[in-house]
N, C-alpha and C positions, 0 to 999 in steps of 0.2 A: 642754270644757263640754258639747261635743255627745255626747261617749261617755258623760258622766255621765247626761245626760237620756236617752239611749237605754236605759242601764241601768235607770233607774227605770220606763221604759215595757215592759220585758222581764217576762215571767211565763212559768216553766217549769212543763210539765205531764208526766205520765206518761200515756200513752195505750195502751190495748189494744183490738185489733179480733179479735173471737172470731168468725171467719168459719164459718157454719152450712153453707148450701147454694147451690148454683147450679142454677136449673131455669127454664123447660125448657131442655135441652141436646140437640143432635142427637145421634142414637145414633151410635156408632163404636167402634172397638176401641182408640183411643189415651186415655192417662192423660191427667189434667187437673191443674194445679196453680194456685195465685194466687202470682205475683210481686209484690213491693211494693218502692216506693221513695219516700223521703221526702227531698229535697234530693239533694245530689250524692253523698253518700258512705254514706247509711244505705239499705240495701236487703237484700233475702232473699227467700225463697219457702217455700210450705206444701211438705208433702209432695205427691207426686203420688198422685191418687186416680182409680181406675176408676170411670166413670159407670155407673149401675144403672138399669133401666127403670123409668119413672114410670107412674103409674095415670091421670095427668091427661090427657094428650094421646097419640094414637096415634103409636107410633115416636120418642116423646121420651124423653130420661132425666133423671135427677136426679144431681148430683154432692153427696156428704155429706162435708163436711171436718172440721168439730168441731176446728178448728185456731185456735191464738191467735198472733196478731202483737203484739209488745211493743216500744214505742220511746219514746224521750223528746223533746220538741220545745218549743222556745221560741217564744212568741207575744208579738208586739208590739202595743202598744194603737194605736188609729187616732188621728190627730190631735185633740186636744181631750178625749182620755178621762182624760188625767191629771188635768185640772181637776175631774172628778166624784168625787175623793177616794178612799175605800175602796170604790168599786164594781169588779168584776172584769170587764175588758173595756169597751167592745167591741174587738175584736183585727182587726188586717190579716189579709187571706186568706193561708193556708198550706196546702198541699196534700199528700196522701199518693195516691200513684197505684198502684191495683191491677191487674195485667194477668192476664188468662186465658191461660194457657200450656198448649199440647199438648206433652205429653212423651213420651220415650221409655220412661217408668215408673220412671226412676231419677233421674238427675241432669241429663239434657240437656233443653232445652227445644227443640222442632221447630218451632214457630210460635207467635207471639202472636195470639190470635183475637179478643181484645176488651179492653177497659178500663173502669175506674171511677175518676172523679176524686173525692176527699171533701175537702171544706174543713175542716180541724180547727178552724178559729176558730169554726164553727157549734156545736161541741160542747164547748167550753171551759166546765169547770165547776169548782167546787170538789172536788165528789166526785159525778159524774154517770154513768148507764148509760143507754142508750137503743137499743132494737132497731129497725132500719133496713132496709128493703128498696131496693136501689139497681139502676136498669136498668143493663144492660151495653151499652156501645157496640160494635157488632160489625158485621161485614162483612154484605152484602146476602144472601149464601148462607144464613147462619145465621139470620137474620130471616125469609127466605122458608121455609125448614124447620120453625122453632118459634116465630116471633113474636119478642117481646122477651125474651130471658132477663133474670132477676132474680137478684142477689145479696144474700143475707141475712146482716146482720152485727150482732152487740151491739157498739157503741161505748162504751167507758168510758174516762174521764178522770179524772185526779186532779189537783189543784193541788199541785205540786211541795212547797209548804211547809205543806201541810195535814197532813203526818205521813207515816203508814207507806207503804211501797211496796208492790207487789203481794205477797200472800202467797208462801210458798215453793211451794204446791201450784200455784198459777197460774204461777209462773215455770217449774216442772218440766215443764208441759205446753205451754210454749212451743215453736212448731216454725218457727223461723225461721232462715235462713241468712246470717249477716252476713259471711261470708268472701269474698263475691263469686263464688258458683259460677255454673255456666253458667245456671242457672235465674234467678237475680237479674240477670244481665248480660243477658237477653234484653229487659229493659223498657226499655232506653235509648230506644227508639223513641217513648216516651210521656214523656220527660223535659222537653220543650220547654213542657210544661202547667203549670207551677207558679203 
């Protein structure tokens, strides 16, 4: 009976995070990637990108990613939500963790420099899209150098039963590594924040 009740409270979604920019970021000669983790088994990373000088602050840079991260997630309704009938949600908290990774420019993360935790339940919808800027939690040295870095992302969510998956063009531009490469493996330090 409990499994049946859980099944009726479960709703599947397709999520797409289009990572735009990270700024301001300290100048340096190391490439930056975004590692992501959703749960224990789903993780990957964007391509490594070299920061470019920014016109906003002296000595700071901007990292322009233009990368997409696609994944599926099941959200569970909060207690009492099922009694509201046909409404979608509200849902229990479920997070995706984005880690800012310093890399060797190819496939190996050399340091985890910051993170952003996004609660997917806040963006659950039948077919929604929202441009958001998230403050990156990072160490005091980075904050002293540039202030609070911001990660700009377009979040897209589609209710799985609503029909079409993401288009072929969108899937072709997906830049995630789900093989567990060393970039994605470096974000285990944030896995306790689910």
